[in-house]
DRENSEMI-860483 format. One record per atom (N, C-alpha, C, O): residue number from 1; residue in one letter; chain; atom name; y, z, x. Coordinates in pm, whole numbers, always signed. Layout:
<rs>
R   n res chain atom      Y      Z      X
R NUM   A     A   CA      Y      Z      X
...
</rs>
This chain:
<rs>
R   n res chain atom      Y      Z      X
R   1   M     A    N  +2771   -860  +1879
R   1   M     A   CA  +2671   -739  +1900
R   1   M     A    C  +2524   -784  +1868
R   1   M     A    O  +2517   -801  +1747
R   2   V     A    N  +2400   -812  +1933
R   2   V     A   CA  +2311   -874  +1982
R   2   V     A    C  +2211   -767  +1884
R   2   V     A    O  +2184   -658  +1936
R   3   E     A    N  +2160   -792  +1752
R   3   E     A   CA  +2077   -734  +1708
R   3   E     A    C  +1944   -744  +1760
R   3   E     A    O  +1895   -851  +1796
R   4   A     A    N  +1869   -601  +1766
R   4   A     A   CA  +1737   -590  +1851
R   4   A     A    C  +1633   -660  +1803
R   4   A     A    O  +1626   -632  +1683
R   5   E     A    N  +1542   -741  +1834
R   5   E     A   CA  +1417   -786  +1798
R   5   E     A    C  +1329   -667  +1727
R   5   E     A    O  +1329   -566  +1797
R   6   P     A    N  +1246   -653  +1591
R   6   P     A   CA  +1206   -545  +1557
R   6   P     A    C  +1050   -553  +1619
R   6   P     A    O   +991   -660  +1636
R   7   L     A    N  +1012   -462  +1639
R   7   L     A   CA   +906   -425  +1744
R   7   L     A    C   +771   -436  +1638
R   7   L     A    O   +780   -411  +1518
R   8   W     A    N   +664   -473  +1694
R   8   W     A   CA   +565   -508  +1653
R   8   W     A    C   +517   -494  +1515
R   8   W     A    O   +478   -573  +1429
R   9   W     A    N   +539   -325  +1527
R   9   W     A   CA   +464   -222  +1442
R   9   W     A    C   +540   -236  +1308
R   9   W     A    O   +482   -214  +1201
R  10   E     A    N   +696   -280  +1316
R  10   E     A   CA   +766   -293  +1215
R  10   E     A    C   +761   -413  +1184
R  10   E     A    O   +801   -434  +1069
R  11   Q     A    N   +727   -503  +1239
R  11   Q     A   CA   +695   -647  +1207
R  11   Q     A    C   +562   -662  +1084
R  11   Q     A    O   +545   -730   +983
R  12   L     A    N   +459   -523  +1185
R  12   L     A   CA   +304   -602  +1105
R  12   L     A    C   +317   -487  +1021
R  12   L     A    O   +224   -496   +942
R  13   G     A    N   +406   -348   +988
R  13   G     A   CA   +403   -308   +859
R  13   G     A    C   +454   -371   +733
R  13   G     A    O   +411   -379   +618
R  14   S     A    N   +591   -426   +813
R  14   S     A   CA   +639   -520   +680
R  14   S     A    C   +603   -620   +619
R  14   S     A    O   +611   -641   +498
R  15   C     A    N   +550   -702   +722
R  15   C     A   CA   +439   -814   +661
R  15   C     A    C   +357   -762   +577
R  15   C     A    O   +364   -805   +462
R  16   F     A    N   +249   -649   +610
R  16   F     A   CA   +166   -622   +529
R  16   F     A    C   +172   -584   +376
R  16   F     A    O    +98   -613   +282
R  17   V     A    N   +312   -489   +388
R  17   V     A   CA   +374   -413   +317
R  17   V     A    C   +381   -544   +195
R  17   V     A    O   +325   -534    +86
R  18   R     A    N   +454   -652   +236
R  18   R     A   CA   +524   -774   +148
R  18   R     A    C   +373   -829    +80
R  18   R     A    O   +346   -824    -40
R  19   H     A    N   +266   -895   +212
R  19   H     A   CA   +150   -920   +150
R  19   H     A    C   +101   -813    +19
R  19   H     A    O    +85   -866    -91
R  20   Y     A    N    +89   -729    +27
R  20   Y     A   CA    -29   -605     -5
R  20   Y     A    C    +75   -678   -196
R  20   Y     A    O    +46   -758   -285
R  21   Y     A    N   +152   -616   -177
R  21   Y     A   CA   +231   -612   -318
R  21   Y     A    C   +238   -724   -394
R  21   Y     A    O   +210   -721   -514
R  22   Q     A    N   +278   -842   -326
R  22   Q     A   CA   +283   -974   -383
R  22   Q     A    C    +99   -970   -443
R  22   Q     A    O    +76   -975   -564
R  23   L     A    N    +17   -964   -370
R  23   L     A   CA   -119   -963   -406
R  23   L     A    C   -102   -887   -503
R  23   L     A    O   -117   -940   -613
R  24   F     A    N    -70   -754   -500
R  24   F     A   CA   -112   -668   -640
R  24   F     A    C    -96   -730   -753
R  24   F     A    O   -181   -752   -839
R  25   E     A    N    +98   -778   -749
R  25   E     A   CA   +147   -810   -855
R  25   E     A    C    +62   -940   -950
R  25   E     A    O    +51   -957  -1071
R  26   S     A    N     -2  -1040   -796
R  26   S     A   CA    -28  -1164   -860
R  26   S     A    C   -179  -1224   -908
R  26   S     A    O   -209  -1312   -989
R  27   D     A    N   -285  -1110   -794
R  27   D     A   CA   -401  -1118   -817
R  27   D     A    C   -459  -1009   -751
R  27   D     A    O   -485  -1024   -632
R  28   R     A    N   -477   -937   -788
R  28   R     A   CA   -539   -802   -736
R  28   R     A    C   -668   -823   -626
R  28   R     A    O   -690   -786   -511
R  29   A     A    N   -762   -928   -759
R  29   A     A   CA   -922   -909   -722
R  29   A     A    C   -866   -968   -543
R  29   A     A    O   -946   -945   -452
R  30   K     A    N   -754  -1030   -512
R  30   K     A   CA   -783  -1040   -354
R  30   K     A    C   -709   -936   -256
R  30   K     A    O   -665   -981   -151
R  31   L     A    N   -694   -806   -284
R  31   L     A   CA   -677   -714   -200
R  31   L     A    C   -770   -646   -141
R  31   L     A    O   -749   -564    -51
R  32   A     A    N   -976   -702   -230
R  32   A     A   CA  -1049   -700   -147
R  32   A     A    C  -1067   -734     +9
R  32   A     A    O  -1165   -702    +76
R  33   D     A    N   -968   -796    +51
R  33   D     A   CA   -969   -875   +198
R  33   D     A    C   -857   -743   +303
R  33   D     A    O   -835   -753   +424
R  34   L     A    N   -816   -658   +233
R  34   L     A   CA   -756   -571   +297
R  34   L     A    C   -823   -444   +307
R  34   L     A    O   -780   -346   +368
R  35   Y     A    N   -948   -454   +234
R  35   Y     A   CA  -1024   -298   +279
R  35   Y     A    C  -1186   -326   +310
R  35   Y     A    O  -1270   -402   +263
R  36   I     A    N  -1185   -250   +388
R  36   I     A   CA  -1323   -219   +445
R  36   I     A    C  -1419   -120   +406
R  36   I     A    O  -1387    -11   +359
R  37   P     A    N  -1586   -177   +435
R  37   P     A   CA  -1626    -19   +352
R  37   P     A    C  -1656   +140   +361
R  37   P     A    O  -1718   +221   +293
R  38   E     A    N  -1561   +145   +513
R  38   E     A   CA  -1525   +285   +517
R  38   E     A    C  -1395   +341   +421
R  38   E     A    O  -1384   +455   +374
R  39   S     A    N  -1313   +244   +407
R  39   S     A   CA  -1141   +265   +335
R  39   S     A    C  -1166   +402   +274
R  39   S     A    O  -1272   +462   +258
R  40   L     A    N  -1041   +438   +246
R  40   L     A   CA  -1040   +605   +193
R  40   L     A    C   -913   +544    +75
R  40   L     A    O   -866   +436   +111
R  41   L     A    N   -881   +574     +4
R  41   L     A   CA   -798   +567   -108
R  41   L     A    C   -772   +710   -166
R  41   L     A    O   -874   +776   -183
R  42   T     A    N   -642   +775   -203
R  42   T     A   CA   -667   +877   -286
R  42   T     A    C   -518   +831   -383
R  42   T     A    O   -412   +777   -352
R  43   W     A    N   -557   +869   -473
R  43   W     A   CA   -503   +756   -551
R  43   W     A    C   -439   +852   -695
R  43   W     A    O   -491   +822   -803
R  44   E     A    N   -338   +954   -697
R  44   E     A   CA   -278  +1039   -769
R  44   E     A    C   -375  +1156   -759
R  44   E     A    O   -416  +1222   -855
R  45   G     A    N   -406  +1173   -633
R  45   G     A   CA   -506  +1332   -646
R  45   G     A    C   -688  +1227   -679
R  45   G     A    O   -794  +1287   -661
R  46   D     A    N   -690  +1136   -707
R  46   D     A   CA   -842  +1146   -674
R  46   D     A    C   -899  +1068   -554
R  46   D     A    O   -832   +978   -503
R  47   I     A    N  -1016  +1100   -510
R  47   I     A   CA  -1011   +995   -373
R  47   I     A    C  -1124   +938   -411
R  47   I     A    O  -1225   +987   -463
R  48   L     A    N  -1098   +829   -380
R  48   L     A   CA  -1218   +675   -359
R  48   L     A    C  -1278   +635   -247
R  48   L     A    O  -1206   +556   -186
R  49   H     A    N  -1363   +653   -205
R  49   H     A   CA  -1449   +603    -68
R  49   H     A    C  -1491   +461    -97
R  49   H     A    O  -1562   +437   -195
R  50   G     A    N  -1445   +354     -7
R  50   G     A   CA  -1514   +219    +36
R  50   G     A    C  -1477   +143    -79
R  50   G     A    O  -1443   +173   -193
R  51   K     A    N  -1498    -12    +11
R  51   K     A   CA  -1369   -130    -76
R  51   K     A    C  -1475   -153   -210
R  51   K     A    O  -1462   -268   -253
R  52   E     A    N  -1549    -93   -266
R  52   E     A   CA  -1623   -126   -377
R  52   E     A    C  -1523    -30   -466
R  52   E     A    O  -1423    -70   -526
R  53   S     A    N  -1565    +85   -462
R  53   S     A   CA  -1482   +197   -558
R  53   S     A    C  -1320   +179   -550
R  53   S     A    O  -1250   +199   -649
R  54   I     A    N  -1255   +133   -400
R  54   I     A   CA  -1095   +115   -434
R  54   I     A    C  -1069    -22   -539
R  54   I     A    O   -993    -28   -635
R  55   M     A    N  -1169   -141   -477
R  55   M     A   CA  -1155   -237   -603
R  55   M     A    C  -1186   -232   -736
R  55   M     A    O  -1164   -319   -820
R  56   K     A    N  -1263    -78   -756
R  56   K     A   CA  -1315   -102   -908
R  56   K     A    C  -1223    -40   -987
R  56   K     A    O  -1224    -65  -1107
R  57   K     A    N  -1107    +69   -922
R  57   K     A   CA   -987   +121   -964
R  57   K     A    C   -876    +48   -993
R  57   K     A    O   -806    +27  -1092
R  58   L     A    N   -880     +8   -863
R  58   L     A   CA   -719    -99   -879
R  58   L     A    C   -729   -206  -1014
R  58   L     A    O   -641   -213  -1100
R  59   L     A    N   -863   -293  -1013
R  59   L     A   CA   -892   -370  -1110
R  59   L     A    C   -885   -326  -1239
R  59   L     A    O   -876   -399  -1338
R  60   N     A    N   -890   -210  -1238
R  60   N     A   CA   -948   -125  -1426
R  60   N     A    C   -819    -65  -1447
R  60   N     A    O   -804    -10  -1555
R  61   L     A    N   -671    -65  -1324
R  61   L     A   CA   -600    +28  -1382
R  61   L     A    C   -524    -82  -1515
R  61   L     A    O   -521   -205  -1509
R  62   D     A    N   -458    +22  -1654
R  62   D     A   CA   -416    -12  -1767
R  62   D     A    C   -305    -71  -1767
R  62   D     A    O   -213    -28  -1837
R  63   F     A    N   -291   -168  -1700
R  63   F     A   CA   -129   -289  -1722
R  63   F     A    C   -216   -371  -1728
R  63   F     A    O   -335   -346  -1709
R  64   K     A    N   -154   -518  -1764
R  64   K     A   CA   -192   -644  -1748
R  64   K     A    C    -55   -707  -1648
R  64   K     A    O    -60   -808  -1578
R  65   K     A    N    +50   -626  -1662
R  65   K     A   CA   +189   -714  -1583
R  65   K     A    C   +262   -561  -1480
R  65   K     A    O   +298   -454  -1531
R  66   I     A    N   +266   -592  -1349
R  66   I     A   CA   +343   -497  -1299
R  66   I     A    C   +474   -544  -1191
R  66   I     A    O   +430   -658  -1175
R  67   E     A    N   +536   -543  -1148
R  67   E     A   CA   +634   -554  -1068
R  67   E     A    C   +687   -415   -950
R  67   E     A    O   +697   -294   -973
R  68   H     A    N   +706   -474   -851
R  68   H     A   CA   +782   -317   -751
R  68   H     A    C   +843   -387   -712
R  68   H     A    O   +840   -510   -702
R  69   T     A    N   +945   -269   -671
R  69   T     A   CA  +1081   -326   -569
R  69   T     A    C  +1069   -157   -500
R  69   T     A    O  +1079    -39   -533
R  70   I     A    N  +1032   -265   -354
R  70   I     A   CA  +1029   -164   -211
R  70   I     A    C  +1227   -109   -219
R  70   I     A    O  +1324   -184   -234
R  71   T     A    N  +1227     -5   -208
R  71   T     A   CA  +1336    +69   -147
R  71   T     A    C  +1363   +126    +18
R  71   T     A    O  +1464   +162    +79
R  72   A     A    N  +1277   +119    +40
R  72   A     A   CA  +1221   +191   +194
R  72   A     A    C  +1100   +169   +195
R  72   A     A    O  +1011   +174   +109
R  73   Q     A    N  +1109   +126   +380
R  73   Q     A   CA  +1008   +151   +439
R  73   Q     A    C   +998   +180   +569
R  73   Q     A    O  +1073   +124   +649
R  74   D     A    N   +881   +297   +621
R  74   D     A   CA   +887   +311   +754
R  74   D     A    C   +746   +271   +847
R  74   D     A    O   +629   +296   +816
R  75   H     A    N   +782   +221   +935
R  75   H     A   CA   +638   +165  +1034
R  75   H     A    C   +627   +285  +1138
R  75   H     A    O   +736   +328  +1177
R  76   Q     A    N   +509   +348  +1192
R  76   Q     A   CA   +502   +386  +1317
R  76   Q     A    C   +347   +317  +1379
R  76   Q     A    O   +256   +258  +1321
R  77   P     A    N   +365   +350  +1503
R  77   P     A   CA   +261   +311  +1584
R  77   P     A    C   +140   +424  +1580
R  77   P     A    O   +153   +515  +1499
R  78   T     A    N    +47   +423  +1647
R  78   T     A   CA    -49   +531  +1683
R  78   T     A    C    -55   +509  +1842
R  78   T     A    O    -26   +414  +1915
R  79   P     A    N   -107   +645  +1864
R  79   P     A   CA   -152   +608  +2011
R  79   P     A    C   -281   +521  +2051
R  79   P     A    O   -318   +498  +2166
R  80   D     A    N   -352   +469  +1907
R  80   D     A   CA   -468   +366  +1928
R  80   D     A    C   -417   +248  +1865
R  80   D     A    O   -503   +185  +1804
R  81   N     A    N   -312   +203  +1862
R  81   N     A   CA   -268    +86  +1855
R  81   N     A    C   -265    +29  +1723
R  81   N     A    O   -234    -89  +1704
R  82   C     A    N   -306   +135  +1605
R  82   C     A   CA   -252   +131  +1476
R  82   C     A    C   -146   +139  +1406
R  82   C     A    O    -53   +151  +1486
R  83   V     A    N   -109   +140  +1307
R  83   V     A   CA    +24    +99  +1242
R  83   V     A    C    -37   +217  +1103
R  83   V     A    O   -130   +211  +1022
R  84   L     A    N    +74   +319  +1134
R  84   L     A   CA   +115   +386   +977
R  84   L     A    C   +297   +360   +907
R  84   L     A    O   +412   +359   +952
R  85   S     A    N   +219   +338   +754
R  85   S     A   CA   +327   +271   +702
R  85   S     A    C   +342   +326   +613
R  85   S     A    O   +234   +333   +554
R  86   M     A    N   +481   +414   +519
R  86   M     A   CA   +521   +492   +428
R  86   M     A    C   +610   +406   +340
R  86   M     A    O   +698   +339   +394
R  87   V     A    N   +598   +405   +246
R  87   V     A   CA   +667   +263   +122
R  87   V     A    C   +723   +347     +9
R  87   V     A    O   +635   +395    -62
R  88   V     A    N   +814   +369    -16
R  88   V     A   CA   +906   +423   -134
R  88   V     A    C   +970   +290   -241
R  88   V     A    O  +1024   +184   -211
R  89   G     A    N   +941   +341   -354
R  89   G     A   CA   +969   +262   -452
R  89   G     A    C   +974   +274   -525
R  89   G     A    O   +964   +393   -554
R  90   Q     A    N   +996   +176   -649
R  90   Q     A   CA   +991   +189   -803
R  90   Q     A    C   +919    +62   -857
R  90   Q     A    O   +927    -50   -806
R  91   L     A    N   +844    +97   -974
R  91   L     A   CA   +751    +40  -1025
R  91   L     A    C   +801     +8  -1180
R  91   L     A    O   +904    +44  -1237
R  92   K     A    N   +692    -73  -1225
R  92   K     A   CA   +738   -140  -1376
R  92   K     A    C   +600   -197  -1372
R  92   K     A    O   +550   -270  -1286
R  93   A     A    N   +544   -143  -1498
R  93   A     A   CA   +415   -205  -1594
R  93   A     A    C   +441   -217  -1694
R  93   A     A    O   +499   -123  -1747
R  94   D     A    N   +420   -307  -1755
R  94   D     A   CA   +438   -348  -1911
R  94   D     A    C   +525   -370  -1943
R  94   D     A    O   +599   -458  -1898
R  95   N     A    N   +556   -258  -2080
R  95   N     A   CA   +705   -244  -2089
R  95   N     A    C   +679    -56  -2113
R  95   N     A    O   +718     -6  -2218
R  96   D     A    N   +613    +27  -2007
R  96   D     A   CA   +668   +163  -1937
R  96   D     A    C   +765   +174  -1901
R  96   D     A    O   +816    +68  -1864
R  97   H     A    N   +835   +275  -1888
R  97   H     A   CA  +1027   +289  -1791
R  97   H     A    C   +910   +305  -1679
R  97   H     A    O   +792   +341  -1672
R  98   I     A    N  +1061   +232  -1561
R  98   I     A   CA  +1049   +212  -1452
R  98   I     A    C  +1023   +392  -1405
R  98   I     A    O  +1088   +492  -1435
R  99   M     A    N   +883   +374  -1311
R  99   M     A   CA   +895   +472  -1237
R  99   M     A    C   +875   +474  -1038
R  99   M     A    O   +831   +399   -951
R 100   G     A    N   +929   +587  -1048
R 100   G     A   CA   +930   +628   -863
R 100   G     A    C   +740   +638   -804
R 100   G     A    O   +633   +671   -857
R 101   F     A    N   +784   +588   -669
R 101   F     A   CA   +602   +563   -615
R 101   F     A    C   +635   +591   -449
R 101   F     A    O   +745   +560   -401
R 102   H     A    N   +565   +632   -396
R 102   H     A   CA   +530   +667   -275
R 102   H     A    C   +387   +645   -215
R 102   H     A    O   +294   +708   -266
R 103   Q     A    N   +367   +571   -124
R 103   Q     A   CA   +213   +473    -99
R 103   Q     A    C   +214   +500    +58
R 103   Q     A    O   +319   +480   +120
R 104   I     A    N   +121   +536   +113
R 104   I     A   CA   +100   +570   +277
R 104   I     A    C     +2   +467   +323
R 104   I     A    O   -111   +484   +279
R 105   F     A    N    +18   +370   +397
R 105   F     A   CA    -83   +266   +427
R 105   F     A    C   -150   +299   +595
R 105   F     A    O    -75   +293   +693
R 106   F     A    N   -294   +332   +609
R 106   F     A   CA   -307   +313   +767
R 106   F     A    C   -372   +220   +802
R 106   F     A    O   -489   +201   +766
R 107   L     A    N   -287   +125   +899
R 107   L     A   CA   -346    +17   +974
R 107   L     A    C   -412     -5  +1071
R 107   L     A    O   -362    +18  +1181
R 108   R     A    N   -577    -68  +1059
R 108   R     A   CA   -605    -27  +1179
R 108   R     A    C   -656   -205  +1238
R 108   R     A    O   -720   -245  +1141
R 109   E     A    N   -656   -269  +1298
R 109   E     A   CA   -741   -384  +1384
R 109   E     A    C   -868   -400  +1399
R 109   E     A    O   -906   -318  +1483
R 110   I     A    N   -956   -466  +1359
R 110   I     A   CA  -1103   -481  +1329
R 110   I     A    C  -1083   -675  +1343
R 110   I     A    O  -1020   -757  +1276
R 111   N     A    N  -1167   -684  +1455
R 111   N     A   CA  -1246   -830  +1461
R 111   N     A    C  -1140   -879  +1399
R 111   N     A    O  -1135   -912  +1281
R 112   A     A    N  -1030   -884  +1501
R 112   A     A   CA   -912   -977  +1450
R 112   A     A    C   -783   -960  +1314
R 112   A     A    O   -668  -1005  +1307
R 113   S     A    N   -849   -891  +1234
R 113   S     A   CA   -770   -871  +1125
R 113   S     A    C   -708   -729  +1115
R 113   S     A    O   -750   -632  +1177
R 114   W     A    N   -612   -730  +1039
R 114   W     A   CA   -552   -612  +1055
R 114   W     A    C   -609   -564   +846
R 114   W     A    O   -607   -636   +746
R 115   V     A    N   -648   -426   +863
R 115   V     A   CA   -680   -383   +706
R 115   V     A    C   -714   -260   +741
R 115   V     A    O   -761   -210   +843
R 116   C     A    N   -660   -198   +577
R 116   C     A   CA   -613    -78   +554
R 116   C     A    C   -712     -1   +540
R 116   C     A    O   -779     -6   +437
R 117   T     A    N   -738    +75   +630
R 117   T     A   CA   -865   +190   +625
R 117   T     A    C   -815   +352   +587
R 117   T     A    O   -882   +453   +609
R 118   N     A    N   -679   +350   +524
R 118   N     A   CA   -667   +505   +470
R 118   N     A    C   -529   +435   +384
R 118   N     A    O   -460   +344   +432
R 119   E     A    N   -505   +495   +251
R 119   E     A   CA   -411   +524   +155
R 119   E     A    C   -384   +575    +84
R 119   E     A    O   -461   +576    -12
R 120   I     A    N   -276   +643    +75
R 120   I     A   CA   -235   +741    -48
R 120   I     A    C    -83   +675   -143
R 120   I     A    O    +35   +649   -119
R 121   F     A    N   -169   +670   -250
R 121   F     A   CA    -30   +627   -378
R 121   F     A    C    -47   +774   -457
R 121   F     A    O   -144   +839   -495
R 122   R     A    N   +125   +795   -461
R 122   R     A   CA   +131   +895   -611
R 122   R     A    C   +282   +812   -674
R 122   R     A    O   +367   +738   -626
R 123   L     A    N   +256   +872   -802
R 123   L     A   CA   +385   +837   -884
R 123   L     A    C   +503   +965   -816
R 123   L     A    O   +457  +1073   -778
R 124   S     A    N   +617   +944   -809
R 124   S     A   CA   +744  +1002   -813
R 124   S     A    C   +765  +1082   -926
R 124   S     A    O   +867  +1055   -989
R 125   L     A    N   +675  +1200   -981
R 125   L     A   CA   +703  +1249  -1123
R 125   L     A    C   +680  +1388  -1094
R 125   L     A    O   +582  +1430  -1033
R 126   H     A    N   +766  +1449  -1135
R 126   H     A   CA   +777  +1577  -1110
R 126   H     A    C   +791  +1702  -1210
R 126   H     A    O   +905  +1746  -1224
R 127   N     A    N   +722  +1744  -1257
R 127   N     A   CA   +680  +1897  -1364
R 127   N     A    C   +740  +1971  -1280
R 127   N     A    O   +729  +1984  -1158
R 128   F     A    N   +831  +2039  -1392
R 128   F     A   CA   +945  +2137  -1354
R 128   F     A    C   +935  +2265  -1447
R 128   F     A    O  +1015  +2356  -1468
R 129   A     A    N   +745  +2227  -1520
R 129   A     A   CA   +790  +2308  -1642
R 129   A     A    C   +708  +2448  -1567
R 129   A     A    O   +708  +2558  -1624
</rs>
């Protein structure tokens, strides 16, 4: 059986996800190249508008070391040739317990570079009280 070639949006989404988490774990300051002044990030319900605001949040997160394990990722093309990516995984920050997370990226090509214009991040915590 011959395996089908991945579709362009799956390749792009997977490469972006791998690159994003490598930078997040090794040098978060380099994530700035992935955003534009109009980018939006919703982080645990807080809305951050613009590259500067997003980077301030990411650089001031309260941990020294973090590791991500991606358990699933899905990618879709949009009608205007962008890519929507959803990531499900686990993270371990410093000596904290392992926690699940979900993250969504909306990727757009601008000036021959792919950037994240919209992003949503949530820990997979449930409060059943």
